N, C-alpha and C positions, 0 to 999 in steps of 0.2 A: 815742296817746290822752291820755296824761298832759299833753302839751303843749297839746292842745285844751282840756282842763279848766282848766289854768292860765290859758290865754288867756281863757276864759269868765269866770273869777273876776276877772281884770284888767279885762275889759270892763264888769263890774258895779261897778267902782270899787274893787275890792280886797276886798270882803266878800260872801260868799254862804253860804247854808245848804246842808247836805247835800241837802235835799229840792229846792232850786232847781236844783242841779247835776244831780241824778238825773232830775228832770222834763225839763230841757232836752235832755239827751243820750238819753233813752229813745226819743224819736222823731226824732232828728236825721237829716236826709237824707244827710249826708256822713260823720259820725262817730257812728253809733249805739252806745250802750253800754247793754246790758240792765241792768235794776235789780239782777239777781243779780251782775253783774260790776263794778258801779260802785265798790264798796268796794276791790277790787284796783287799779282804775285810780287812785283817789284816793290810795291808799297808794303807788303808784308815782311820785307827784309828788315824793316824797323823792329819787328818782333824778334827776329833772329838776332839782330844787333843787341837788343836788350839782354838776351840770354847768353851771348858769348862775348860781348864787347866789354870794355872797361866800365867801371862804375862812374867814372867822371863824365861830365857833359860833352866831352870831345866825341866827334863822330867817327865811328868805324867806317861807315860808308857815307860818302858825300854825294849828294845829287845836285847836278847843275841843270835845271830844267831849261834854261835858255840855250845851252849848248847840247842838251839832250845826251848827257854823259854821266856815268857813274864812276867814282874814284874811291878806291880803298887806300887809306893811309899806307904808304910804302913799307913802313916798318912792320906793319901787321900782315902784309901779304905772305912773307915767309912763314910766319907762325900759322896762318890759316892753311897754307899748303901742307905743313907738317901735320896739322890736325886732320885734314882730309885724308892724308896718306895713312895715318893711324886708324882712322875710321874705316878705310877700305880693308885694312888688315884685321880689324876687330869691330865688326859692325854691331856687336852686342853692347859696345860702349855708348852708342848713340841712342837717344830716346826718340820715339816716334813723334 
């Protein structure tokens, strides 16, 4: 689920509010995430970040709790979109 959320944020250009993400996945036909569970899914993005992000302490995904917004560093949005396109073409490349 965290991968789907990360993809959605990248598809939105790298910036999304908590509410946008929650609303999108609440009724999603393939990856529904109930509003009560969205917080845990968004928190688990840290695990995704550790697996695909750079080794440096810089943040792939920044959270601004006061503004209730997520932001992916713009330079990484294009790369993430290419990775997701490749994953669509070759799902065998992604691990569960």
